[in-house]
C-alpha positions as CSV (number, residue, x, y, z in Angstrom):
1,M,-32.1,57.7,-34.3
2,R,-34.2,59.7,-36.8
3,S,-38.0,59.5,-36.5
4,D,-38.3,58.4,-40.2
5,Q,-36.1,55.4,-39.4
6,D,-37.9,54.5,-36.1
7,P,-41.0,52.4,-36.7
8,M,-41.3,51.2,-33.1
9,G,-40.8,54.7,-31.6
10,Q,-43.5,56.1,-33.9
11,A,-45.9,53.2,-33.0
12,I,-45.3,53.9,-29.3
13,A,-45.9,57.6,-29.7
14,D,-49.1,57.0,-31.7
15,Y,-50.5,54.6,-29.2
16,H,-49.8,56.9,-26.3
17,A,-51.4,59.8,-28.1
18,T,-54.5,58.1,-29.4
19,G,-54.9,54.8,-27.6
20,K,-54.4,52.9,-30.8
21,A,-51.8,52.2,-33.4
22,S,-51.4,50.6,-36.8
23,Q,-49.6,47.3,-37.3
24,L,-46.0,47.1,-36.1
25,R,-44.8,44.6,-38.7
26,V,-41.8,42.4,-38.1
27,F,-39.8,40.7,-40.9
28,S,-37.2,38.0,-40.6
29,P,-35.7,35.5,-43.1
30,M,-36.4,32.8,-40.5
31,F,-40.1,33.4,-40.1
32,D,-43.3,34.5,-41.9
33,E,-44.2,38.1,-41.4
34,D,-45.2,38.8,-37.8
35,E,-46.6,41.6,-35.7
36,I,-45.8,43.2,-32.3
37,P,-49.1,44.2,-30.6
38,V,-48.2,47.8,-29.6
39,A,-50.6,47.6,-26.6
40,T,-48.2,45.0,-25.0
41,L,-45.5,47.7,-24.8
42,F,-47.9,49.5,-22.4
43,R,-48.8,46.5,-20.2
44,T,-49.4,46.8,-16.5
45,L,-47.7,44.6,-13.8
46,D,-50.7,42.2,-13.8
47,E,-50.4,41.8,-17.5
48,M,-46.7,40.9,-17.5
49,P,-45.5,37.3,-17.6
50,A,-44.2,35.7,-14.4
51,I,-40.6,36.0,-15.5
52,E,-40.9,39.8,-15.8
53,Q,-42.8,40.1,-12.5
54,E,-40.0,38.2,-10.8
55,A,-37.3,40.3,-12.4
56,L,-39.0,43.5,-11.2
57,K,-39.4,42.1,-7.7
58,V,-35.7,41.2,-7.3
59,A,-34.3,44.4,-9.0
60,S,-32.7,46.5,-6.3
61,G,-30.6,49.6,-5.6
62,H,-30.2,52.0,-8.5
63,I,-31.7,50.2,-11.5
64,L,-30.9,50.7,-15.2
65,D,-33.8,49.7,-17.5
66,V,-32.1,49.1,-20.9
67,G,-34.2,49.5,-24.0
68,A,-37.1,50.7,-21.9
69,G,-39.5,51.3,-24.9
70,A,-42.8,52.8,-23.6
71,G,-41.5,52.5,-20.0
72,C,-43.9,49.8,-18.7
73,H,-41.2,48.2,-16.5
74,T,-39.8,51.6,-15.4
75,L,-43.2,52.8,-14.3
76,V,-43.8,49.6,-12.3
77,L,-40.5,50.1,-10.5
78,Q,-41.3,53.7,-9.8
79,A,-44.6,52.6,-8.3
80,M,-42.6,50.2,-6.1
81,E,-40.6,53.2,-5.0
82,K,-37.4,51.9,-6.5
83,R,-34.8,54.2,-8.0
84,V,-34.7,53.6,-11.8
85,T,-33.1,55.2,-14.8
86,A,-34.5,54.3,-18.2
87,I,-32.6,54.4,-21.5
88,D,-33.6,53.9,-25.1
89,I,-32.1,54.8,-28.5
90,S,-35.4,56.1,-29.8
91,P,-36.1,59.8,-29.2
92,L,-39.8,59.2,-29.7
93,A,-39.9,56.5,-27.1
94,V,-37.9,58.7,-24.7
95,E,-40.3,61.6,-25.1
96,T,-43.3,59.2,-24.7
97,M,-41.8,57.9,-21.4
98,R,-41.4,61.5,-20.2
99,Q,-45.1,62.2,-21.0
100,R,-46.1,59.0,-19.2
101,G,-44.4,60.1,-16.0
102,V,-41.0,58.4,-16.2
103,R,-38.8,60.6,-14.0
104,D,-35.3,59.7,-15.1
105,V,-35.1,58.8,-18.8
106,L,-32.2,59.3,-21.3
107,E,-31.8,58.9,-25.0
108,Q,-28.7,56.6,-24.8
109,D,-27.1,53.6,-26.4
110,F,-26.3,50.9,-23.9
111,F,-22.9,50.2,-25.4
112,T,-21.7,53.8,-25.0
113,F,-23.5,54.6,-21.8
114,D,-21.7,55.6,-18.6
115,G,-22.6,55.3,-14.9
116,Q,-22.8,52.9,-12.0
117,Y,-25.9,50.8,-11.3
118,D,-26.7,48.1,-8.8
119,T,-29.1,46.3,-11.2
120,I,-29.1,46.3,-15.0
121,L,-32.5,45.2,-16.3
122,M,-32.8,43.8,-19.8
123,L,-36.3,42.4,-20.3
124,M,-38.4,41.3,-23.3
125,N,-35.2,39.5,-24.5
126,G,-33.3,42.7,-24.0
127,I,-30.0,40.9,-24.2
128,G,-30.9,40.5,-27.8
129,I,-29.3,43.9,-28.5
130,V,-26.0,42.1,-28.4
131,G,-26.9,40.8,-31.9
132,T,-24.4,38.0,-32.3
133,I,-22.3,35.7,-30.1
134,S,-19.2,37.4,-31.4
135,R,-20.3,40.7,-29.7
136,L,-20.6,39.1,-26.3
137,P,-17.0,40.1,-25.2
138,A,-17.9,43.8,-25.8
139,F,-21.2,43.3,-24.0
140,F,-19.6,41.8,-20.9
141,M,-16.9,44.5,-20.9
142,Q,-19.7,47.2,-20.8
143,V,-21.6,45.3,-18.1
144,N,-18.5,45.2,-16.0
145,H,-18.1,49.0,-16.6
146,L,-21.7,49.8,-15.5
147,L,-22.2,47.4,-12.6
148,A,-21.5,48.8,-9.1
149,P,-19.7,46.4,-6.7
150,G,-22.0,43.6,-5.8
151,G,-24.3,44.4,-8.7
152,Q,-26.5,42.2,-10.8
153,L,-27.7,42.0,-14.4
154,L,-31.2,40.5,-14.9
155,C,-32.2,39.4,-18.4
156,D,-34.6,37.0,-20.0
157,S,-34.1,35.2,-23.3
158,S,-35.4,32.1,-25.1
159,D,-33.7,29.0,-26.5
160,L,-34.8,28.7,-30.2
161,C,-33.8,25.0,-30.4
162,Y,-37.6,24.2,-30.6
163,L,-37.5,25.6,-34.2
164,Y,-35.4,22.5,-35.0
165,E,-37.5,19.9,-33.2
166,D,-39.1,17.2,-35.3
167,E,-42.4,15.4,-34.8
168,D,-40.7,12.9,-32.5
169,G,-39.4,15.6,-30.2
170,I,-35.8,15.2,-31.4
171,I,-33.8,18.5,-31.9
172,D,-31.3,18.3,-34.7
173,L,-28.9,21.3,-35.0
174,T,-26.5,19.7,-37.5
175,G,-25.8,21.6,-40.6
176,I,-26.7,25.0,-39.2
177,E,-24.1,27.7,-40.0
178,G,-23.2,29.9,-37.0
179,Y,-25.2,30.0,-33.8
180,Y,-28.8,29.1,-34.2
181,G,-30.0,31.9,-32.0
182,E,-28.7,34.7,-34.2
183,L,-31.5,36.3,-36.2
184,T,-32.0,39.3,-38.4
185,Y,-35.1,41.5,-38.0
186,Q,-36.6,44.5,-39.8
187,M,-39.6,46.4,-38.6
188,Q,-42.2,48.5,-40.4
189,Y,-44.9,50.9,-39.1
190,K,-47.1,52.5,-41.7
191,S,-44.6,53.8,-44.3
192,I,-41.7,53.9,-41.9
193,K,-39.3,50.9,-42.4
194,G,-36.3,50.6,-40.2
195,E,-32.9,49.2,-41.2
196,P,-32.3,45.4,-40.7
197,F,-30.7,44.6,-37.4
198,P,-29.2,41.5,-35.8
199,W,-30.9,40.1,-32.7
200,L,-29.6,37.4,-30.3
201,F,-31.6,34.7,-28.6
202,I,-29.2,32.9,-26.4
203,D,-29.8,29.5,-24.6
204,A,-29.2,29.3,-20.9
205,E,-26.2,26.9,-21.2
206,T,-24.4,29.1,-23.7
207,L,-25.0,32.2,-21.6
208,R,-23.5,30.4,-18.6
209,E,-20.4,29.4,-20.5
210,Q,-20.0,32.9,-22.0
211,A,-20.5,34.5,-18.6
212,A,-17.9,32.3,-16.9
213,A,-15.4,33.0,-19.7
214,H,-15.8,36.7,-19.0
215,G,-15.6,36.7,-15.2
216,F,-19.4,36.4,-14.4
217,H,-21.5,33.8,-12.7
218,C,-24.9,33.0,-14.2
219,D,-27.9,31.8,-12.2
220,I,-31.2,30.8,-13.8
221,L,-33.8,32.2,-11.5
222,M,-36.9,31.0,-13.4
223,R,-37.9,29.1,-16.5
224,G,-41.0,29.8,-18.5
225,P,-43.3,27.5,-20.5
226,H,-41.8,28.3,-24.0
227,Y,-38.1,27.6,-23.6
228,D,-37.7,31.0,-22.0
229,Y,-35.9,31.8,-18.8
230,L,-34.8,34.6,-16.4
231,A,-31.1,34.8,-15.6
232,R,-29.0,36.8,-13.1
233,L,-25.4,37.6,-13.9
234,T,-23.0,38.6,-11.1
235,R,-19.3,39.1,-11.1
236,H,-17.1,36.2,-9.8
237,T,-15.9,37.0,-6.3
């Protein structure tokens, strides 16, 4: 990824260098303009939500931290004396992680990566990189390739059904084209505007069904207060 097309990577690099960053703006046809507070990408264990803390606790063996960003989860795992490899497609993020003390970090795309890992970690809705429901077969094929025997994938996501809830608490998904958790985002930092990209928010029941169809078992380890959840995927035995 080129630095002039990498708004998040530049925001991460600036914050690491100066302790502050401009707005990391987020655009989507589904929402008003939003912002990612860059400081949250550098949060400590105590600042992480309970779902992330639980995932880091149960991660074991050789761990692959996918889309590691500024390395906040990787650094916590290192402090726990766990073996972890971080990957990200942003060269600016990768260099920042190295400067922050991440020992094993690579500029890699999850879908073309190779290796064997006991835990694949995809936090901050990291499974969103799948993009669309139609790409789940390719995702599960890659997970199967990367997971060591007896391995696990830990991911969190959110059910966006609440966006379609009326004042009486009734959720109506009729008339929606495609899967309601498929969104398109675009980010901008200063003058750097990235390309639009698909992002998937998958509800727990759909994840269970898709996992079973591709030879995996899905356990929901924890549910959060905002339709979010932590899931563990393991191969069927």
